[in-house]
Every structure is written in structure tokens, then in C-alpha cells.
C-alpha positions as CSV (number, residue, x, y, z in Angstrom):
1,M,-3.9,56.9,-24.7
2,K,-2.9,53.1,-24.8
3,L,-4.1,52.0,-27.9
4,L,-3.3,54.0,-31.3
5,C,-4.9,52.5,-34.6
6,V,-3.2,53.8,-37.5
7,V,-5.4,54.0,-40.7
8,E,-5.0,55.6,-44.2
9,E,-8.0,57.7,-44.3
10,P,-10.5,59.4,-42.2
11,R,-13.4,57.0,-43.6
12,D,-11.6,53.9,-42.1
13,I,-12.3,55.3,-38.9
14,S,-16.0,54.8,-39.2
15,T,-15.6,51.5,-40.7
16,I,-13.4,50.3,-37.6
17,E,-16.0,52.1,-35.1
18,A,-18.8,50.0,-36.6
19,T,-17.1,46.8,-35.5
20,G,-17.6,47.8,-31.9
21,A,-14.1,45.8,-31.2
22,Y,-11.9,49.0,-30.6
23,R,-11.6,51.1,-28.1
24,G,-8.8,53.6,-28.6
25,F,-7.4,56.4,-30.4
26,Y,-6.8,57.0,-34.1
27,H,-4.0,58.3,-36.2
28,V,-4.9,59.2,-39.9
29,L,-1.7,58.6,-42.1
30,G,-3.3,60.3,-45.3
31,G,-2.5,57.2,-47.6
32,T,-0.2,54.7,-48.1
33,L,3.4,54.5,-49.4
34,S,3.5,54.6,-53.3
35,P,6.8,55.9,-54.7
36,I,5.5,55.4,-58.3
37,E,2.7,57.6,-57.5
38,G,5.1,60.4,-55.4
39,I,3.6,59.3,-52.2
40,T,6.5,58.9,-49.9
41,P,7.0,59.0,-46.0
42,E,7.4,62.8,-46.1
43,T,3.9,63.2,-47.8
44,L,2.1,61.0,-45.2
45,R,1.7,62.0,-41.5
46,V,4.5,59.6,-40.3
47,R,6.4,62.4,-38.3
48,E,3.2,63.0,-36.4
49,L,2.9,59.5,-35.8
50,I,6.3,59.5,-34.3
51,A,5.9,62.6,-32.3
52,R,2.4,61.1,-30.8
53,I,4.4,58.1,-29.7
54,K,7.2,60.1,-28.2
55,E,4.8,61.9,-26.1
56,G,4.4,58.8,-24.2
57,G,1.5,56.7,-23.1
58,V,1.1,54.7,-26.2
59,E,1.4,50.9,-25.3
60,E,0.4,49.4,-28.7
61,V,0.4,50.8,-32.3
62,I,-2.4,48.9,-34.5
63,L,-1.6,49.2,-38.2
64,A,-5.0,48.9,-39.6
65,L,-4.1,49.5,-43.2
66,S,-5.8,48.0,-46.4
67,P,-4.3,44.6,-47.3
68,T,-2.7,46.2,-50.5
69,T,0.6,45.9,-52.0
70,Q,1.0,49.7,-51.2
71,G,-0.7,49.1,-47.8
72,E,1.7,45.8,-46.8
73,T,4.5,48.4,-48.0
74,T,3.7,50.9,-45.4
75,I,3.3,48.6,-42.7
76,L,6.5,47.2,-43.2
77,Y,8.1,50.6,-43.4
78,L,6.3,51.6,-40.1
79,T,7.1,48.6,-38.4
80,K,10.8,49.1,-39.0
81,L,10.6,52.6,-38.0
82,L,8.8,52.0,-35.0
83,G,11.3,49.3,-34.0
84,S,11.4,48.5,-30.4
85,H,9.9,52.0,-29.3
86,V,6.3,50.5,-29.0
87,H,4.3,47.3,-29.3
88,T,3.3,47.1,-33.1
89,T,0.7,45.1,-34.4
90,K,-1.4,44.7,-37.8
91,L,-4.8,43.3,-38.4
92,A,-5.1,39.6,-38.6
93,R,-6.0,38.3,-42.2
94,G,-9.4,37.6,-43.1
95,L,-9.6,40.6,-45.2
96,P,-9.1,39.7,-48.9
97,M,-5.9,40.8,-50.3
98,G,-6.3,43.9,-52.7
99,A,-9.4,44.9,-51.0
100,T,-9.9,48.3,-49.2
101,L,-11.2,48.7,-45.3
102,E,-14.0,50.9,-46.7
103,F,-15.7,47.7,-48.2
104,A,-15.1,45.3,-45.5
105,D,-18.2,44.0,-43.5
106,E,-18.1,44.6,-39.8
107,V,-18.1,40.9,-38.9
108,T,-14.8,40.3,-41.0
109,L,-13.3,43.7,-40.1
110,G,-14.2,42.9,-36.3
111,D,-12.3,39.5,-36.4
112,A,-9.3,41.0,-38.1
113,L,-9.1,43.3,-35.2
114,K,-9.6,40.9,-32.5
115,G,-7.0,38.6,-34.4
116,R,-4.2,41.0,-34.9
117,K,-0.7,39.9,-34.9
118,T,2.7,41.1,-33.7
119,M,5.1,42.7,-35.9
120,T,8.8,42.0,-35.8
121,T,11.8,43.3,-37.5
122,D,13.5,40.0,-37.4
123,K,14.3,38.2,-40.6
């Protein structure tokens, strides 16, 4: 297992698979952070994600979360949490802000996967 793609919901897997641009494993978080709605790291599958990475074999974690405020917040949280333990990337832009992956077309999502960018905790 070299690539691990983190998604919000199981339906996001089929959306990414339809692009034909990704060949790796998936981890379903079960949503994104939203403290107002009571969705905290403890209610998501964050512990399980960390455990999978600690098992070894993961070279890159792709954070394939929707480009919403909650998705971006979750990406920042996970980037800081994962730190230097594993190479962390997120999908490139091209997906409209506020949209969900479920409604993205295959070409746009495929380009976003191919153009993903490294996440750093600097600045």
C-alpha cells in the first residue's frame, strides 16, 4: 500500500474510480470537521487513519475532501496531525469551492487528482 486516498464518504470512492486516474487504497473518514454540528476528530475515523499509517507501507496520503469550508478545515487539521510522518497532498484546484465531489465531472476530478499539491505545516 503506497498511496492512501482519504475521502469523506464511501460514495466518493466511485467518483474517484470513474476518473481512471488513481490506483491505490482508500480511507473513508465518515465526514468532515464541523464543531457547530458536533462533528469532531473523535467522531470521524481519524484514529483508524493514524493506525493505518503507523502500520507502514503508506508513502503518500492524498486528502481528497470536498473544497468546502469544512473540507478545508479537515485538510488543515489532518496535515498538521500527520506532520512529517508521511508525504501528504491534497487535490489540486479545478473543483469549484463549495461543491462536493459527488457532483464533479470525471475530467475535472481527474485533473485535480493529477495536479494535487504537497501540504506543509510551514507558515
